Each structure stands twice: as C-alpha cells, then as structure tokens.
N, CA, C and O of each residue as an XYZ file, in Angstrom:
492
protein
N      95.829    -79.749     38.979
C      96.023    -80.599     37.827
C      96.154    -82.046     38.292
O      96.722    -82.322     39.349
N      95.637    -82.937     37.511
C      95.706    -84.354     37.831
C      96.865    -84.979     37.069
O      96.831    -85.079     35.842
N      97.877    -85.392     37.792
C      99.049    -86.014     37.199
C      99.092    -87.486     37.589
O      98.743    -87.849     38.712
N      99.518    -88.322     36.664
C      99.747    -89.724     36.991
C     101.060    -89.818     37.767
O     101.815    -88.848     37.838
N     101.327    -90.980     38.343
C     102.569    -91.173     39.095
C     103.782    -90.955     38.201
O     104.759    -90.333     38.616
N     103.722    -91.454     36.999
C     104.828    -91.280     36.056
C     105.022    -89.808     35.724
O     106.154    -89.329     35.665
N     103.922    -89.086     35.508
C     104.014    -87.658     35.194
C     104.565    -86.870     36.376
O     105.300    -85.902     36.179
N     104.226    -87.266     37.595
C     104.762    -86.574     38.773
C     106.277    -86.736     38.853
O     106.993    -85.787     39.170
N     106.753    -87.929     38.567
C     108.195    -88.142     38.601
C     108.880    -87.368     37.478
O     109.961    -86.811     37.670
N     108.252    -87.334     36.315
C     108.814    -86.557     35.205
C     108.818    -85.075     35.551
O     109.766    -84.362     35.223
N     107.768    -84.612     36.209
C     107.688    -83.207     36.596
C     108.837    -82.842     37.532
O     109.388    -81.745     37.433
N     109.200    -83.739     38.430
C     110.325    -83.479     39.327
C     111.618    -83.304     38.538
O     112.418    -82.421     38.844
N     111.821    -84.129     37.537
C     113.029    -84.034     36.708
C     113.001    -82.741     35.894
O     114.005    -82.033     35.816
N     111.864    -82.436     35.296
C     111.728    -81.218     34.491
C     111.954    -79.985     35.361
O     112.637    -79.048     34.947
N     111.383    -79.984     36.562
C     111.559    -78.854     37.476
C     113.042    -78.671     37.824
O     113.549    -77.549     37.835
N     113.728    -79.777     38.106
C     115.146    -79.691     38.457
C     115.968    -79.138     37.292
O     116.864    -78.319     37.494
N     115.663    -79.586     36.077
C     116.406    -79.080     34.921
C     116.100    -77.606     34.675
O     116.993    -76.850     34.292
N     114.861    -77.187     34.889
C     114.530    -75.759     34.737
C     115.248    -74.934     35.796
O     115.828    -73.892     35.492
N     115.208    -75.401     37.030
C     115.765    -74.659     38.160
C     117.280    -74.494     38.037
O     117.821    -73.425     38.321
N     117.954    -75.557     37.613
C     119.413    -75.538     37.539
C     119.914    -75.490     36.103
O     120.987    -76.007     35.793
N     119.140    -74.872     35.240
C     119.428    -74.820     33.814
C     120.835    -74.308     33.514
O     121.563    -74.910     32.726
N     121.214    -73.205     34.139
C     122.509    -72.595     33.831
C     123.675    -73.518     34.177
O     124.737    -73.421     33.562
N     123.498    -74.396     35.137
C     124.557    -75.336     35.499
C     124.527    -76.585     34.620
O     125.573    -77.121     34.254
N     123.330    -77.040     34.288
C     123.184    -78.316     33.597
C     123.306    -78.208     32.080
O     123.596    -79.202     31.415
N     123.089    -77.021     31.524
C     123.095    -76.869     30.070
C     124.494    -77.099     29.494
O     124.628    -77.522     28.345
N     125.533    -76.825     30.282
C     126.901    -76.942     29.764
C     127.590    -78.235     30.195
O     128.708    -78.513     29.761
N     126.939    -79.022     31.038
C     127.551    -80.250     31.547
C     126.694    -81.457     31.221
O     125.476    -81.356     31.074
N     127.347    -82.591     31.112
C     126.611    -83.847     30.964
C     126.091    -84.239     32.342
O     126.817    -84.146     33.331
N     124.843    -84.676     32.409
C     124.208    -85.006     33.680
C     123.741    -86.449     33.677
O     123.535    -87.055     32.625
N     123.580    -86.981     34.869
C     123.012    -88.315     35.040
C     121.775    -88.172     35.908
O     121.821    -87.566     36.979
N     120.672    -88.733     35.441
C     119.416    -88.688     36.188
C     119.089    -90.103     36.635
O     118.960    -91.015     35.819
N     118.959    -90.271     37.941
C     118.585    -91.573     38.497
C     117.091    -91.555     38.797
O     116.624    -90.743     39.596
N     116.352    -92.440     38.165
C     114.916    -92.552     38.431
C     114.587    -93.997     38.762
O     115.314    -94.916     38.386
N     113.491    -94.181     39.465
C     113.088    -95.539     39.822
C     111.785    -95.930     39.140
O     111.105    -96.860     39.574
N     111.445    -95.229     38.090
C     110.140    -95.471     37.477
C     110.204    -95.534     35.954
O     109.175    -95.698     35.298
N     111.373    -95.407     35.401
C     111.551    -95.335     33.939
C     110.700    -94.222     33.333
O     110.210    -94.341     32.210
N     110.534    -93.154     34.082
C     109.654    -92.066     33.660
C     110.134    -91.400     32.383
O     109.337    -91.117     31.488
N     111.423    -91.151     32.295
C     111.934    -90.447     31.122
C     111.883    -91.321     29.880
O     111.621    -90.826     28.783
N     112.129    -92.604     30.040
C     112.023    -93.512     28.892
C     110.585    -93.553     28.390
O     110.337    -93.584     27.185
N     109.647    -93.553     29.321
C     108.225    -93.518     28.965
C     107.905    -92.226     28.218
O     107.193    -92.242     27.214
N     108.429    -91.115     28.710
C     108.143    -89.810     28.113
C     108.650    -89.732     26.679
O     107.932    -89.273     25.790
N     109.877    -90.176     26.449
C     110.449    -90.075     25.110
C     109.890    -91.118     24.148
O     109.956    -90.923     22.935
N     109.344    -92.217     24.655
C     108.803    -93.272     23.792
C     107.341    -93.041     23.431
O     106.839    -93.647     22.484
N     106.655    -92.183     24.162
C     105.224    -91.965     23.947
C     105.002    -91.215     22.639
O     105.601    -90.164     22.412
N     104.147    -91.752     21.787
C     103.911    -91.155     20.466
C     102.832    -90.078     20.503
O     103.020    -88.999     19.942
N     101.718    -90.354     21.148
C     100.606    -89.395     21.185
C     100.544    -88.747     22.565
O      99.667    -89.056     23.372
N     101.486    -87.846     22.819
C     101.594    -87.219     24.127
C     100.718    -85.974     24.208
O     100.376    -85.362     23.196
N     100.370    -85.623     25.431
C      99.629    -84.384     25.688
C     100.556    -83.200     25.430
O     101.776    -83.350     25.353
N      99.958    -82.030     25.299
C     100.750    -80.821     25.038
C     101.747    -80.566     26.168
O     102.875    -80.141     25.922
N     101.331    -80.826     27.391
C     102.216    -80.618     28.543
C     103.449    -81.516     28.420
O     104.574    -81.066     28.637
N     103.232    -82.779     28.072
C     104.353    -83.711     27.936
C     105.255    -83.330     26.771
O     106.472    -83.500     26.851
N     104.677    -82.820     25.693
C     105.491    -82.366     24.553
C     106.386    -81.195     24.947
O     107.537    -81.120     24.516
N     105.863    -80.279     25.764
C     106.683    -79.161     26.252
C     107.851    -79.680     27.086
O     108.971    -79.181     26.980
N     107.577    -80.682     27.911
C     108.630    -81.261     28.740
C     109.695    -81.923     27.869
O     110.890    -81.794     28.136
N     109.263    -82.625     26.837
C     110.210    -83.282     25.925
C     111.107    -82.238     25.266
O     112.324    -82.409     25.206
N     110.504    -81.159     24.774
C     111.289    -80.104     24.125
C     112.286    -79.487     25.091
O     113.421    -79.199     24.711
N     111.880    -79.285     26.323
C     112.781    -78.712     27.316
C     113.941    -79.660     27.605
O     115.095    -79.234     27.647
N     113.642    -80.935     27.803
C     114.690    -81.898     28.161
C     115.648    -82.186     27.010
O     116.786    -82.590     27.245
N     115.205    -81.983     25.762
C     116.074    -82.230     24.616
C     117.222    -81.227     24.524
O     118.189    -81.456     23.798
N     117.121    -80.125     25.250
C     118.196    -79.134     25.253
C     119.409    -79.605     26.051
O     120.509    -79.084     25.872
N     119.214    -80.577     26.919
C     120.255    -80.992     27.847
C     120.909    -82.295     27.402
O     120.299    -83.120     26.721
N     122.156    -82.454     27.802
C     122.896    -83.686     27.548
C     122.896    -84.481     28.851
O     123.675    -84.191     29.759
N     122.023    -85.480     28.942
C     121.939    -86.261     30.172
C     121.679    -87.720     29.855
O     121.203    -88.078     28.778
N     122.007    -88.541     30.823
C     121.805    -89.981     30.721
C     120.826    -90.378     31.818
O     120.964    -89.955     32.965
N     119.843    -91.189     31.462
C     118.842    -91.648     32.424
C     119.199    -93.058     32.877
O     119.297    -93.975     32.061
N     119.392    -93.224     34.172
C     119.685    -94.542     34.731
C     118.499    -94.961     35.585
O     118.127    -94.278     36.539
N     117.914    -96.097     35.223
C     116.758    -96.620     35.948
C     117.255    -97.381     37.171
O     117.918    -98.410     37.044
N     116.930    -96.871     38.349
C     117.339    -97.493     39.602
C     116.092    -97.935     40.346
O     115.237    -97.109     40.665
N     115.980    -99.189     40.619
C     114.820    -99.706     41.339
C     114.794    -99.142     42.755
O     115.833    -98.780     43.307
N     113.607    -99.071     43.335
C     113.431    -98.498     44.667
C     114.271    -99.168     45.734
O     114.767    -98.497     46.640
N     114.441   -100.483     45.645
C     115.232   -101.201     46.645
C     116.703   -100.809     46.581
O     117.394   -100.841     47.599
N     117.191   -100.440     45.400
C     118.590   -100.043     45.236
C     118.795    -98.557     45.492
O     119.908    -98.120     45.788
N     117.738    -97.792     45.379
C     117.826    -96.341     45.501
C     117.474    -95.936     46.933
O     116.377    -95.443     47.197
N     118.414    -96.149     47.852
C     118.146    -95.953     49.272
C     117.808    -94.505     49.617
O     116.918    -94.258     50.432
N     118.502    -93.550     49.011
C     118.273    -92.144     49.354
C     116.859    -91.717     48.995
O     116.163    -91.131     49.824
N     116.428    -91.998     47.783
C     115.076    -91.613     47.369
C     114.033    -92.395     48.145
O     112.988    -91.855     48.506
N     114.313    -93.665     48.402
C     113.378    -94.493     49.152
C     113.198    -93.938     50.558
O     112.081    -93.909     51.075
N     114.279    -93.501     51.174
C     114.208    -92.925     52.515
C     113.462    -91.591     52.496
O     112.641    -91.328     53.374
N     113.743    -90.757     51.507
C     113.100    -89.445     51.433
C     111.594    -89.550     51.233
O     110.848    -88.697     51.715
N     111.138    -90.574     50.536
C     109.699    -90.709     50.320
C     108.976    -91.140     51.584
O     107.757    -90.995     51.676
N     109.702    -91.665     52.555
C     109.069    -92.128     53.783
C     109.176    -91.132     54.930
O     108.629    -91.379     56.005
N     109.859    -90.024     54.730
C     109.979    -89.015     55.779
C     108.642    -88.329     56.024
O     107.855    -88.119     55.101
N     108.402    -87.987     57.281
C     107.202    -87.222     57.596
C     107.464    -85.761     57.270
O     108.574    -85.262     57.449
N     106.436    -85.088     56.792
C     106.550    -83.683     56.428
C     106.279    -82.822     57.654
O     105.153    -82.824     58.151
N     107.274    -82.079     58.166
C     107.025    -81.243     59.342
C     106.125    -80.049     59.033
O     105.582    -79.434     59.951
N     105.961    -79.715     57.755
C     105.136    -78.575     57.364
C     103.779    -79.007     56.838
O     103.100    -78.235     56.161
N     103.382    -80.223     57.140
C     102.162    -80.780     56.564
C     100.930    -79.935     56.889
O     100.079    -79.722     56.026
N     100.833    -79.462     58.112
C      99.641    -78.710     58.524
C      99.932    -77.221     58.671
O      99.275    -76.538     59.456
N     100.893    -76.719     57.936
C     101.283    -75.322     58.094
C     100.207    -74.353     57.601
O     100.140    -73.212     58.059
N      99.372    -74.805     56.674
C      98.352    -73.927     56.131
C      97.011    -74.070     56.834
O      96.017    -73.488     56.398
N      96.974    -74.834     57.912
C      95.741    -74.928     58.685
C      95.444    -73.567     59.299
O      96.368    -72.838     59.659
N      94.162    -73.215     59.423
C      93.826    -71.911     60.012
C      94.339    -71.805     61.444
O      94.153    -72.717     62.249
N      94.970    -70.708     61.746
C      95.502    -70.460     63.082
C      94.706    -69.329     63.729
O      94.106    -68.496     63.050
N      94.719    -69.326     65.049
C      94.045    -68.256     65.781
C      94.890    -66.989     65.680
O      96.109    -67.037     65.842
N      94.245    -65.865     65.414
C      94.950    -64.600     65.255
C      95.067    -63.922     66.610
O      94.073    -63.749     67.315
N      96.284    -63.541     66.969
C      96.527    -62.841     68.222
C      96.353    -61.349     67.968
O      97.144    -60.745     67.244
N      95.329    -60.756     68.555
C      95.021    -59.348     68.289
C      95.562    -58.408     69.354
O      95.269    -57.213     69.299
N      96.324    -58.882     70.304
C      96.892    -58.003     71.325
C      98.253    -57.521     70.847
O      99.087    -58.313     70.406
N      98.469    -56.205     70.941
C      99.724    -55.605     70.510
C     100.484    -55.119     71.735
O      99.959    -54.310     72.500
N     101.693    -55.587     71.934
C     102.450    -55.150     73.102
C     102.965    -53.716     72.974
O     103.232    -53.069     73.986
N     103.106    -53.216     71.762
C     103.632    -51.864     71.577
C     102.491    -50.848     71.549
O     101.563    -50.963     70.749
N     102.574    -49.868     72.421
C     101.534    -48.840     72.490
C     101.522    -47.971     71.233
O     100.469    -47.459     70.850
N     102.676    -47.797     70.587
C     102.726    -46.941     69.402
C     101.858    -47.505     68.285
O     101.259    -46.740     67.530
N     101.778    -48.812     68.166
C     100.909    -49.406     67.158
C      99.454    -49.099     67.464
O      98.659    -48.852     66.558
N      99.115    -49.116     68.723
C      97.746    -48.820     69.131
C      97.411    -47.359     68.852
O      96.291    -47.059     68.438
N      98.355    -46.441     69.070
C      98.115    -45.025     68.820
C      97.864    -44.766     67.337
O      96.950    -44.018     66.987
N      98.641    -45.359     66.487
C      98.473    -45.170     65.052
C      97.129    -45.720     64.609
O      96.458    -45.111     63.776
N      96.730    -46.848     65.145
C      95.465    -47.460     64.762
C      94.273    -46.600     65.162
O      93.266    -46.582     64.454
N      94.366    -45.886     66.288
C      93.239    -45.071     66.759
C      93.366    -43.606     66.362
O      92.582    -42.775     66.821
N      94.329    -43.279     65.524
C      94.533    -41.910     65.032
C      94.650    -40.918     66.187
O      93.913    -39.935     66.262
N      95.558    -41.190     67.050
C      95.818    -40.327     68.196
C      96.325    -38.977     67.675
O      97.239    -38.951     66.851
N      95.752    -37.849     68.137
C      96.181    -36.531     67.629
C      97.641    -36.210     67.936
O      98.233    -35.362     67.268
N      98.227    -36.862     68.919
C      99.631    -36.587     69.234
C     100.580    -37.264     68.246
O     101.767    -36.942     68.200
N     100.055    -38.204     67.454
C     100.873    -38.874     66.448
C     100.898    -38.015     65.185
O      99.836    -37.729     64.633
N     102.076    -37.591     64.706
C     102.118    -36.735     63.511
C     101.656    -37.495     62.267
O     101.872    -38.699     62.130
N     101.028    -36.766     61.386
C     100.549    -37.338     60.143
C     101.485    -36.912     59.024
O     102.158    -35.890     59.157
N     101.552    -37.650     57.936
C     102.480    -37.363     56.848
C     102.241    -35.970     56.257
O     103.200    -35.262     55.950
N     100.987    -35.573     56.095
C     100.680    -34.259     55.506
C     101.210    -33.132     56.378
O     101.618    -32.092     55.861
N     101.211    -33.324     57.702
C     101.744    -32.292     58.597
C     103.250    -32.125     58.391
O     103.781    -31.022     58.517
N     103.923    -33.214     58.078
C     105.370    -33.146     57.874
C     105.717    -32.655     56.472
O     106.698    -31.932     56.299
N     104.927    -33.036     55.471
C     105.222    -32.687     54.090
C     104.835    -31.249     53.766
O     105.492    -30.618     52.938
N     103.799    -30.716     54.386
C     103.305    -29.369     54.078
C     103.668    -28.380     55.177
O     102.814    -27.598     55.594
N     104.870    -28.390     55.643
C     105.269    -27.506     56.737
C     105.413    -26.086     56.321
O     105.744    -25.232     57.143
C-alpha cells in the first residue's frame, strides 16, 4: 500500500491504540506527534475509507494530541536515525544441507532398522 508520510505517522498511532486497547480504553492518554498527523486526520472532510476507519477507531479513546516539533522530540528524532540491525534479514541465505545427527539421515533414507508408525500402531 502506498501511504503518505502523514498517513504513516497516523498508522503508527492507530496501531499503538489497537495493540494496547485494553489499557488505553479506560485511561486518558497523551499522544506526542511531530507532524500534526492526528489534527490533519480529524480535520479532513473527504477522507478515504481507510482514514475513516482510523477516525472511528480513535474516537473510542480519550486522548490528547500534543504536537512536538522534531527538534524538541529528542527520543523520536534519535529513533528515526538508528540503523536497523535486521535490515537484510530476509536476504536469501545459503542452506546448510549437512546434518550432524545420523538419526535424521536414517529417517530421510527410510532405513529398515528405523521403526515406522504403522509397525507400532498395528502390533
């Protein structure tokens, strides 16, 4: 899906409220954003269906949105600049096909000395 920068920030807030719903539904919350994303979301008149769903979800909660500029929001500013250690985790890796355990090799080659389930079940 193609999300704008504002929608990505709103998605983070929506995800957090969904994830921690049971904790946040009964308490007043404060959301610190550096993009005025929530104000944009609630002020938009002709929103997409996705944004309307987000609005309906967020209306269930009692929260206050505080707009914090990036220069003042040190924690978020620092987190956005961190390198991702899992960035290349999905790159194709070489498969190691050597098995150190001989029992795995016996099962794979259907060694007659290895008992089969039917032999145990139909005794």
